[in-house]
Residue, then its C-alpha position, 0 to 999 in steps of 0.5 A: m098206898k103203903d107209902k102214904a100210910q108210912v108218911a101218915v104214921s111218920l107225920a103222927v109220930f111227929l105230931g105225937g112228939l109235940v103232944v108229948f112235951y105238952w102232956f108231961s108239963d109237970k116233968p123236968t124240961i130236959a126229959r120233955v125235950g128229950m121225949m120230943l126229940g125222940c119222937f122227931a127222930l123216930a119220925g125222921v127214920i120212918g119217913w127216910f124209909t118212904p120214897p118221898g123220904r128218900e126223894f127229899v134226901q137226895f134233893a138235899r144232896e143235890s142241894i148241898d152240891e149245888a151251894k158248893k158250886v156258889v161263888w162267894p164275894s170276897r171280903k172287899e166286894t162285900l164291904q163295897t156293897t155294904g157301903v154303896v147300900f148304906v149310902f143309898v139309904f141315906i140319900m133316900a132318907v134325906f130325899l123322903w125327908v125333904v119331900d115329907w117337909g115340903l108336902l107339910w109346909a105346902t098343906q100347912k100353907v093351903i089350909g092356913h096353919g103353921g107360921 
């Protein structure tokens, strides 16, 4: 129950940051953004000390570790793949243009319009 209350307080402070931003519309923008970011930081600190917050931090760390294991393509592989995609898109565009033109021609012949 305590965990749910902490999460609720964290969410309330986060939403409070948005309310503060719009409530003080007569203040300079930098002050409003500062107050909003302060509320967001406070909500983050409150959320950090909840079990779901700790689980999220652990998940984020594991995600970063997994991202480091990814083998990224070389520049050459990236350019080759991009080239293949461009050629395929061009060929499909021409194909669809021909199909569209053919259907337009056939439709005009059937209904008797066109030259």
